[in-house]
C-alpha positions in Angstrom: 67.6 94.9 118.7 69.4 91.7 119.9 72.8 90.2 120.1 73.2 87.4 117.6 75.8 84.6 117.7 76.9 81.9 115.3 79.9 79.6 114.8 81.5 77.8 111.9 84.3 75.3 111.4 87.4 75.4 109.2 90.2 72.9 108.6 93.5 74.4 107.8 96.1 72.4 105.9 99.8 72.7 106.8 102.0 73.6 103.9 104.6 71.1 105.2 104.7 68.1 107.5 104.5 69.7 110.9 106.2 67.3 113.2 106.5 67.7 117.0 107.5 65.3 119.8 103.8 64.4 120.0 103.7 63.3 116.4 102.9 64.5 112.9 100.2 67.1 112.1 98.8 67.5 108.6 95.9 69.8 109.3 94.4 71.8 112.2 90.7 72.3 113.0 89.4 75.7 114.3 85.9 77.0 115.1 85.1 80.7 114.4 82.8 82.6 116.7 80.8 85.5 115.3 78.9 88.1 117.3 76.8 90.9 115.9 73.9 93.2 116.6 70.9 92.4 114.3 70.4 96.2 113.9 73.8 96.3 112.3 74.2 93.0 110.4 77.3 94.3 108.5 79.3 94.8 111.7 80.5 91.7 113.3 83.2 90.5 115.7 85.1 87.3 114.9 87.1 85.1 117.3 88.8 81.8 116.9 88.9 78.7 119.1 91.1 75.8 118.2 92.1 73.3 120.8 95.4 71.5 120.2 94.8 67.8 119.9 96.3 65.8 122.8 97.3 69.0 124.7 94.5 71.4 125.3 92.1 70.8 128.3 89.2 71.5 125.9 90.3 68.9 123.3 87.3 66.8 124.2 84.3 65.1 122.4 81.8 67.6 123.9 83.7 70.7 122.7 81.3 71.7 120.0 78.3 71.1 122.2 79.7 73.3 124.9 80.6 76.0 122.4 77.1 76.0 120.9 75.5 76.1 124.4 77.6 79.1 125.5 76.8 81.0 122.3 73.1 80.2 122.7 73.2 81.6 126.3 74.9 84.9 125.4 71.9 86.8 124.0 69.9 85.9 127.1 72.4 87.5 129.4 73.7 90.4 127.4 71.8 93.0 125.5 73.1 95.2 122.6 72.9 98.2 124.9 75.8 96.6 126.7 77.9 97.1 123.6 78.3 100.8 124.4 80.9 100.4 127.2 84.7 100.4 127.1 86.3 97.9 124.6 88.7 96.3 127.1 89.3 93.0 128.8 88.2 94.6 132.1 84.7 95.5 130.7 82.2 94.1 133.2 79.9 92.9 130.4 82.7 90.9 128.8 83.6 89.5 132.2 79.9 88.5 132.6 80.0 86.8 129.2 83.1 84.8 130.2 81.3 83.4 133.3 79.2 81.4 130.9 82.2 79.4 129.7 82.8 76.3 131.9 86.2 75.8 133.5 88.6 73.9 131.3 87.6 75.6 128.0 90.3 78.3 127.5 90.0 78.4 123.7 86.3 79.3 124.0 87.2 82.1 126.4 89.8 83.3 123.9 87.3 83.3 121.0 84.6 85.2 123.0 87.2 87.7 124.2 88.4 88.3 120.6 84.9 88.4 119.0 83.6 90.7 121.7 86.4 93.2 121.5 86.4 93.1 117.7 82.7 93.9 117.7 83.1 96.7 120.3 85.8 98.2 118.0 83.6 98.2 114.9 84.2 94.8 113.4 87.5 95.8 111.8 89.8 93.1 113.3 90.9 95.7 115.9 91.1 94.0 119.3 93.2 96.6 121.1 94.1 100.1 120.1 97.8 100.2 120.8 101.1 100.6 119.1 100.7 97.6 116.8 98.1 99.7 114.9 100.5 102.5 114.6 103.4 100.6 113.0 105.0 98.9 116.1 107.1 95.9 115.2 107.2 92.9 117.6 110.5 90.9 117.6 109.8 87.1 117.2 111.7 83.9 117.1 112.0 81.8 113.9 110.6 78.4 114.5 112.4 75.3 113.2 110.2 72.2 112.8 111.4 68.7 113.5 112.4 66.6 110.5 115.5 65.1 108.8 118.9 66.7 109.3 118.8 68.3 105.9 115.3 69.7 106.4 116.1 71.3 109.7 119.4 72.8 108.5 117.6 74.2 105.4 115.0 75.8 107.7 117.8 77.3 109.8 119.5 78.8 106.7 116.2 80.2 105.5 115.4 81.8 108.9 118.8 83.4 109.3 118.6 84.7 105.7 115.2 86.2 106.5 116.7 88.2 109.3 115.8 86.2 112.4 118.3 86.5 115.2 116.4 84.3 117.6 115.9 80.7 116.5 113.7 78.2 118.3 114.2 74.5 117.6 111.9 71.6 118.6 113.9 68.8 120.3 113.1 65.4 121.7 111.5 63.9 118.7 114.6 62.7 116.9 117.9 61.1 118.0 119.4 63.4 120.6 122.9 63.3 119.1 121.5 64.4 115.7 119.6 67.2 117.4 122.9 68.3 119.0 124.5 68.2 115.5 121.9 70.6 114.2 122.4 73.1 117.1 126.2 72.8 116.7 125.8 73.5 113.0 123.8 76.6 113.8 126.4 77.8 116.3 129.4 77.2 114.1 128.0 78.5 110.8 126.4 81.6 112.2 128.7 82.5 115.1 129.2 86.1 113.6 125.4 86.7 113.7 125.3 86.1 117.5 122.1 84.0 117.1 119.9 83.4 120.3 118.9 79.8 120.5 115.7 78.6 122.2 114.8 74.9 122.5 111.4 73.3 123.1 111.3 69.7 124.3 107.5 69.5 124.7 108.2 67.2 127.8 110.1 64.6 125.7 113.1 64.1 128.0 113.0 61.2 130.4 113.4 62.2 134.0 116.5 60.2 134.6 118.3 61.7 131.6 117.0 65.2 131.6 119.7 66.9 133.7 122.6 65.2 131.9 121.1 66.3 128.5 120.7 69.8 129.8 124.4 69.9 130.8 125.3 68.6 127.3 123.2 71.2 125.6 124.6 74.0 127.8 127.9 74.1 126.0 125.9 75.3 122.9 124.9 78.5 124.8 121.1 77.9 124.9 119.0 80.9 126.0 116.2 78.7 127.4 114.5 75.3 127.1 110.8 74.8 127.3 109.3 72.0 129.3 112.2 69.5 129.3 110.1 66.8 131.1 106.4 66.0 131.2 104.2 68.4 133.3 103.2 67.5 136.8 106.3 65.6 137.8 107.9 66.4 141.1 111.4 66.4 139.5 110.6 69.6 137.7 111.3 71.6 140.9 114.8 70.2 141.0 115.4 70.8 137.3 114.3 74.5 137.6 116.8 74.9 140.5 119.8 72.9 139.0 119.5 73.2 135.2 122.5 75.0 133.6 120.0 76.2 131.0 117.1 78.5 132.0 113.8 76.6 132.0 110.6 78.0 130.5 107.4 76.3 131.5 104.5 75.9 129.0 102.5 72.7 129.3 103.1 72.8 133.1 100.6 75.8 133.2 97.8 74.1 131.3 94.6 73.5 133.3 95.7 75.7 136.2 93.0 78.3 136.3 92.6 79.5 139.9 94.8 82.4 140.9 95.9 80.9 144.2 97.0 77.7 142.3 98.9 79.7 139.8 100.8 81.6 142.6 101.5 78.2 144.3 102.8 76.6 141.2 105.2 79.4 140.2 106.3 80.0 143.8 107.2 76.3 144.2 108.8 75.7 140.9 110.4 79.1 140.3 111.2 78.7 136.6 113.2 81.3 134.9 110.4 81.9 132.3 106.9 81.0 131.5 105.4 80.7 128.0 101.8 81.8 127.5 99.3 80.9 124.8 95.8 82.4 125.2 94.2 79.4 123.5 95.7 77.1 126.2 96.2 79.3 129.3 92.8 80.8 130.0 92.3 83.2 127.2 93.8 86.7 127.2 92.4 87.4 130.7 94.0 84.2 132.0 97.4 85.2 130.5 97.1 88.7 132.0 96.8 87.0 135.4 99.8 84.7 134.7 101.9 87.7 133.7 101.1 89.7 136.8 102.0 86.8 139.0 105.2 86.0 137.1 106.4 89.6 137.3 105.7 89.8 141.0 108.0 86.7 141.5 110.7 88.0 139.1 109.9 85.4 136.5 110.3 86.3 132.8 107.7 85.5 130.1 106.8 85.7 126.5 103.7 85.0 124.5 103.3 82.6 121.6 100.6 81.4 119.3 99.2 77.8 119.3 98.8 77.1 115.6 95.8 79.5 115.3 94.9 80.9 111.9 95.5 84.6 111.2 92.3 85.4 113.1 93.6 84.2 116.4 97.2 85.3 115.6 96.0 88.8 115.0 94.3 89.0 118.4 97.4 87.5 120.1 99.7 90.0 118.5 97.5 92.9 119.5 97.3 91.6 123.0 101.1 91.2 123.2 101.5 94.8 122.1 99.8 96.0 125.3 103.0 95.2 127.2 106.6 96.5 127.0 108.4 93.8 125.0 111.9 92.9 126.1 112.2 89.4 124.6 111.4 87.9 121.2 107.9 86.5 121.2 106.6 83.3 119.6 104.2 84.8 117.0 105.6 83.6 113.7 103.1 80.8 112.8 101.0 82.8 110.4 102.6 81.4 107.3 102.2 77.7 108.0 98.8 77.0 106.3 98.0 76.7 102.6 94.5 78.1 103.1 95.0 80.6 105.9 92.6 83.5 106.4 93.9 86.7 104.6 95.6 89.1 106.9 97.8 92.2 107.0 100.1 90.5 109.4 103.6 90.6 107.9 106.8 88.9 109.1 110.1 90.5 108.0 113.6 90.7 109.4 112.6 88.8 112.5 109.6 91.1 113.4 105.9 90.8 113.0 103.8 93.8 112.3 100.6 95.0 110.6 101.2 96.3 107.1 99.0 98.8 105.3 
């Protein structure tokens, strides 16, 4: 008996023009990691790694070479007898497997975590046995993509009609006044629904205009704004302290993998929230660590997907369900591809859950 590994590649096509402040995306490439015991070839674990172009630390030319090398090493370090332990992130065998992944490749960590736990749970797309498998519904925000005024307003109308009460808009890629018009439209048209509004600037605001823009947006009763300026700038500390809108950090956390550095970053900046993506932020184990540090400092958090297919999204949803959920999460990206992987994940009335 021996552990077997393989990987494959899939390009997912967006069902619309997915525009962010970093540009237009028409498709998204993912690699799928498969683990199985050759004595049970019909039982396999599946995980997804898909670096985001221009953002992920592992969006690099050698990505596939590193992935292939890690998977080639796994059977030499782990035997099938090791599959008898507890299916949890704390499993020492899984932790040993993750040491084979070089620093700076969080999406490979995420894929191995997912495939390993899936295999340990019988290859049935069960990553964690928690409330999600028993009918728990996770509240999520409805994401509004950048585009023309009519396109964005149409999305807003659709999301509210679908039952979303937390709406997230991408800002920073269009004319600022027009973006304010869209938010003002949302506030005036749906004032009775008491919609929560989140914004994501993806670092698009210029340093010298960021604070004035935040003050202008504050009149529209914004719950939070993600990454108003580019990560790594000293001005972020002042913004987190003086912004009239709570700031949520996302890109700021990318590439910070050492626990002491995470503590130092959050202690210095003191954002009101952090946004965690396993594909970008050290896999699920990395996100666990970020959450523990944030909670110790009184910083709020939520988890979101990073344009994974339903394979990765399923794992992220199950991981999220391990925690008490007090805020809407960012897990509503499962319907964005024309050729997505079939899944029982269902979005309805502003919640995501596993249907039968």
